[in-house]
N, C-alpha and C positions, 0 to 999 in steps of 0.2 A: 445416309442409308440407301442402298439400292433396293428398288422395288421390282420384282419380276412377276409379271402377270402371266398366268398359264390357263389355257383351256386344255385340261388334262386328257390323256389318252383313255379311250374306253372302247373295247371290242374292235380294235383297229384291224384285226384279222378278217373282219367281215365287211369293212367299209368305213365311210365317213359318218361319224355320229354327230348329228345336228343338235347340239346341246341347247342352243338358244331359240330353237323353234318353240312355238307355244305348246306343242306336244313333242318333246325331245325323243329322237330315235334315229336309226339308220333308215332313211325313208325309202319307200318303194319307187319313188320318182327320182331319187338321187339328189334331192334338195340338200344343200348345206348352207345354213344361214351364217353370216358373219357374226362373231361374238361381240355384238355391238356394245352391250352394256360394259363389258370388260374393256373394250376399246375406248369408250368415253372416259372411264375412270383413269385409264392409263394416260390418255391425252391430257386430262386435267392435272394429274400428278406431275407429268413432264412440264407442263406450263408453269406449275408452281415451283419448279427448280429441282425436282427429284430426278435422279438417274433411274431410268426404267429399262426393263427388258420385256419382250413379249414373245410368247410361244403359243401358237395355235396347233396343238398336236393333232387335232381332228382333221385339219385341212389337208394333210399329206396322204393318208393318216400315219402318224408315228406310233410305234409300239411304246411300251413303258420304258424299255431300255434305251430306245432311240431318243425319247424325250429327256431322260436323265442325262444322256450324252450332250444334248443341246443345252441343257441347263448348265452343265459343267463348262461349256464354252463361254457362258455369260457370267459365271460367278466362281469365286474361290471358296474352298471348303470352310475357311476360317473367317470369311468376310461377313459383315453384319448385313443380313438380307431380310426383307419381308417378302414372302411368297403370297400372292393373291390368287386363289384357285376358284375358277368358275365351277358351278355345280348344277346338277339337275336331279329330279326325283329318281329316275331310273338308274342313274349312275352314282348316287350319293355314297353308297358303301365303298365303291371303287375310288371315288374322289377323295374320301376320307383316308383310305389306305395309302393312296399316293401322297397325300399331304403328310402322313405319318412317316413315310420313307424319306421325304425331303427333310423332315425334322431330325431324323437319324443321321442323314448324310451331311447336313450343314449345321454344325454345332451352335452357331450364333444366329440361327434363323428364327423368324416369327411367322407362323403359318396361319393364314386367315382364309375362311371360306365365304364366298359371296353368292348371291342369286336368290331365286324364289324359294327354294327348299329350306335353306337355313333361316331365311326371313320368316317362314311360316312356323318352323319348329326348331328354334335356336337351341334350347336346352337339350332336347333329344339328340340333335346333331352333335353337340359337343360331348355328350355322354357316350357316343359310339366309340370314341378313342381319346384318351387323355393327352395325346401328343398334339392335338389340334389346339392352338392357342386362343382363337377367337372366331366369331362369325359376325357378319354385318346383318342388320335387320332393316330392310327397305332399300331405298335408293342409296347407292354407295360411292358415288364419285367423290364428294367432299369428305365422306366418312373415312375412306381409305387414306386420303391425303392427310387429314388431321391425325389419324392413328399413326402414320409414319412419322409425322412431325413430333408427336408425343413420345414415341419410342426414341427418337433422336435426342430429345431434350431431357426431361426429368423422368420419363417412363411412367408417369401417372396417366392411366387410361380411363379413370373414372369420369373425367370431364369430356371424353370423346363420345358424343351422342351417337346413337344408332348402332351400338355393338353389344354383344355379350362376350365376355372374356373369362379366361381361367386365371384365378389369382394364384400366387405362389403356394398357398396351402391346398390348392386343388378345388376350392369352392368356385362357383360361377357367379359372376356379377353382371347384371343387365343395366346398362346406362339409360338415360332418358332418350326418348325417340328423337331421331334426327329430323330437322325441318326439311320439307321438300324444297328443292332448288327452284327458284322462280326466275332467276336471270340465266336463262338457257343460252343466250347469245354469248355469255362469257366462256362457255365450254368450247374448246376447239372443234373444228369440223372432223367428223369421223373419217371422211375421205382423205384428209391430210395425213392422219395417222396410218390409214390403210396404204397410202402411197409410200410411206416411209418404212413400214414394217411387214406388210403382207403382200400377197399376190392375188389380184382380183380373179385370175383365171382358175383358182382353186375352189371358188364358190359357185353355187348354182341355185337359181330360183326358177322352178319349172314354168311359172307364168310369165317370166321376163325373158327378153332377148339376152343372149349370152355374148360376152360377160356383162354383169351388172354390178352396180354399186348400191349398197343399202345404206339408208340414213334414217334417223328420226328427226322430225321437225317439231315434235311436241311430246309431252309425257302426261300420263294420267288419262283416264277416260270417264266422262260424265255419266256413262251408262252403267247399269247394275247387273249385267248378265251374270248369273250365279256360277258359271263354270270358268269364267275368264280369269286367268291366274295373275297376270301382271298388275292390273289395277288393285286386286285384293291383297297382294303380298308385297309389292314394291313401290308402285307409283301413285296409288290413290285414285280418287274419282274426280279430282279437279283437273281440268285440262289446262296445262301450262305450255305455252307455245313460244317457239323462236319467232323473232320478227320476220316479216316477209322479206326484208332486205337481207337479213342474215341467211335465210333459206336460199334465196336466189344467188347470193354470193357463193354458197357452196356449189350450186349448179355451175356457176362460172368456173370455179376451181376444178370441178370434175371435167368439164368440157376442155379446159386448157391442159390438164395434166394426165388424163387417161384417154389416149388416142383410140384405144380399142373398146372403150365402154360404150355399150349400145343403149343402156337404159338405167334409170334411177328408180330404185324401189323404195317408196316412202312407207316405212314400217309402223307408223303411228297406229295405235289401236283403232282410232277413228280420225283420220286426217281431215275429214270434212265436218268435224264438230263445230267449227266456227266458219260458216259459209262466207262471211265478208272477208275473212283473212284468206280463204282459198282464192277468192276473186282478186285480191291484191297480189297474191303470189302469181297467179295466172297472168295478170296484166303486166307485171314486171318481167316475167319470162318472155312475153311477146315483145315488149318494148326493147328488150336487150337481144332479141332474135335467138334466144336460147332454145325456143321451141323448134327451131330448124336444126339444132345440133344434138339435142337429147330428147328421147322419149322417156316417159315416166308412168308409173302405176301407183296405186294407193289403196288402202282399206277404206271403204266408204259405206256407211250404214244406209239402209233404204229410206230412212225417214229424215235424212239430212241434206238431200239433193233435189233440185228441180231441173227441168229441161234446160232453162237458161244457163244455169251454172255448169251443167254437163257440157253444153256446147262451148262455153268458154274454156273449160278444162281441155276439151279436145283440141281447140285452137292453140292452147298453150303447150301442147305436146303430150298430153295424157293419152295413153293408148288403152288402158285397161283399169277397171275398178273391181274391188273384191268385197262383196257383201257377205256377212254371215247370215244366211237365210235360215239355216238350222232345221226347220220343221215345216211341214204342211198342215200341222194341227194348231189351231189358235190356242187351244187349251194348254198345249205343251209350251208354246211361246209365252203364255202367261205364267206358267209354272216356273220357267227359268228366268223370268224378269227381263225378257228380251226387249220389251217396249215397242214392238212392231205388230202390224196387222198383216194377215195373209194377203188381203187385197192390195196392200202397198207394193208387194213384190211384182205384181203385174204392171202397174204404172211405172215402177222403177226400171224394169227391164225394157219396157216399151220406149221410155224416154232415152235410155242409154243407147238403144239401137238407132233411134232417130238422130242422136248426137254423134253416132259413129264410134261409140266406145264399146270395147269388148268387156265381157263380164266373166270372172271366175267365181262361181257360186259355191259356198261352203254349206254342206248339209251334215247333220249329226243325228244319231239315233241313240236311244238308251236314257234319255232324260226322264225326269219325273213324269209319270203318267203314260210312258211309252207302251204301246202294244203292237202286235203284228199288224193290226189294222192301221194304226197311225203311221207306221213305217211305210206302208203302201201309199198312204196319203202323201208322204214326203216324196216318194219316187214319182208319183203322178204329177206332183207340182213341178219337180225338176224337169220332167219331160215336156211339160207344157211351157215352162219358161224358156227352155231350149237355149241356155246361155252358151257362150263360146267354149267354156270348160267348166267342170264341176268336180267336187270331191265329196266322198261319202265316208264318214268315220263314226265309229262308236264313241260315245262319251268316255273320256279318260279324266276322272276327277283327281285334281292335285291338292295336296295339303295346303291349307290356307284359304280354300274356296268354300263357298256355301254348298256347292255340289258335292264336295268331298265330305263335308259334315253330314249332309243328307244321306249319302251312301253308307257312311260308317254307322250312323244312327239306325238305319234300317237293315244293317248287317248284309248289305249288298256287295261289300268289298272287304277283303282282308288286308291288313296293313303290312304288306310285304313288298318293299319298294323294288326289289329285283324283278318282280313279276310284271312291272310296267312295260318291259320289253321282252321279246322272245330271246332265245339263245343267240340268234344271229343279229340281235339289236333292232329288229323291226318292231313296230307297235304291237303291243299285246292288249287284249281286252280284259280288264280286271273286274268288271262288273258282272254280277249274276243276280238278276232281279226276279221278283215274283212273277212267274209267267213268261219270262224272257231271259234266256240263258246267254252267256257270252258267245257261245258258238252260233246261236241263232242271229245275234247281232252282226258277227263277223261274216257269216254266210250271206246275210242280207246285203251288207255293204259290197261284198264281192259281186253279188248278183246285180245290184244297182249300177255298179261301175261298168260291168259288161253290157247291161241293157242300155246304158247311156252312150258309151263310146263305140259300140259295135253296130249302131243303127246305120243303115245305108245312107239315110238323110244326113246324118252327122259326118260320116266319112267323106261324103261329097262336099259338104261345107268346108271341111278342113283342107281338102285338095284345092278348092277354089280360093280359099284364104291364102294358101301357100303360093299360088300363082300371082296374087296381087301384093303379097308382102313376104319377100324372101327371108327376112329375119324371123318372121313368125313361123315360116316353114322349118327353118333350122331349129328353132326352139321346140316346135312340135315333135320333130324327128328325134331330138335328143331326149325329150321327156318320154316319148313312146318307146324308145330303146330301153329305158329303165323299167317302164310300166308293163311292157308286153308280156313278161313272164308271169305277171299276176293276172293280167286280163285273160290269158289263154289257159290258165290252170284248170 
């Protein structure tokens, strides 16, 4: 059976929809994430001997008609095919409709949806359209492969863990949960698959030098932030990691096979969860002199790093770290189970600057307990910390998270998934809280962004940084070219 993996089209007339971002949208900065979870599943299935095809319609971006044309180049109408469609909350209705069209056009096809949204609400997702055959629940690399093998053999899906499927009589059947994958070294490098099937120049991460390669070195997050979607819907709270040798092996592959790659983006929710492992990876990168060939960045919580580790990371080629600071109010940090203290932010940024690491800080408004006063506390904190770059976003609660349950319980959100993005695909604010409207949150974020980026001190800092780091200058200009229309509105 051929397996065709598709990151389906959505609002292609407006730009590139970044479906695998933690907040999927056509971003104001022009960011487009690699569809990494789809890539890992496809790479695993190919390793297991299945014939695979891969189409990332968002990367071009392709219209629905153009995507169907590409699919027709990969498959015959009467061929037995399994279509695996990536999904997101904002695009879920469109994703389902596209899957139904595939079912109509390819008479021997089996259509399955994957991702955070069907993992959170599998029954609701399948009930939207009877033509969708199944959804995966949670991590789906092994699940998709086992499902394809079952369809090729006896067709008995009840023993395939981690799915909900439609039986011949139309009823839905949910199988036992799939076990989390612990041997992550067994899964092929994402970069190997990217080299074979994709074009790295079609993707853009604003905080990274262009072009960049994104990878995961681990799955799951030990932290309990109530808004974070991947640990709560797909990967769980136990951090499972690739070995340092395996991670550095992928760096070697990237250095040898992507002549134009400027940076590696480590997309783990918290790469620094295991500090000793980070040190092992850094020492290997240094010993193999890969720190001279590739720069890298990672997500790094403020309570997982010390100055010594930061200095080693810098020596190993790390250029930038991304902490989720979220709020300047300790009460809000407690409410969202962030597990950090406001005072830690100051020592973290101080140490990072000593180590020579840049910081992209993430701030969020609209969490439980938010007021106009606490939003100002957050802006004051951001200006004091004065990190290299910063982002300000209203909370967007996704199904399957505690934040979503809180919002629904308090009637702060209406369950209309199309509202998660505007007509042009950019982020929309779906929350309206007591004493704080969605418009007020959006206006504050716009104001905070302007206040932060249009300071003479900050502009001078960027100019000086550009003179000392030409790749950083190019990255900044590319990101500013996208963001300027929103800064000067």
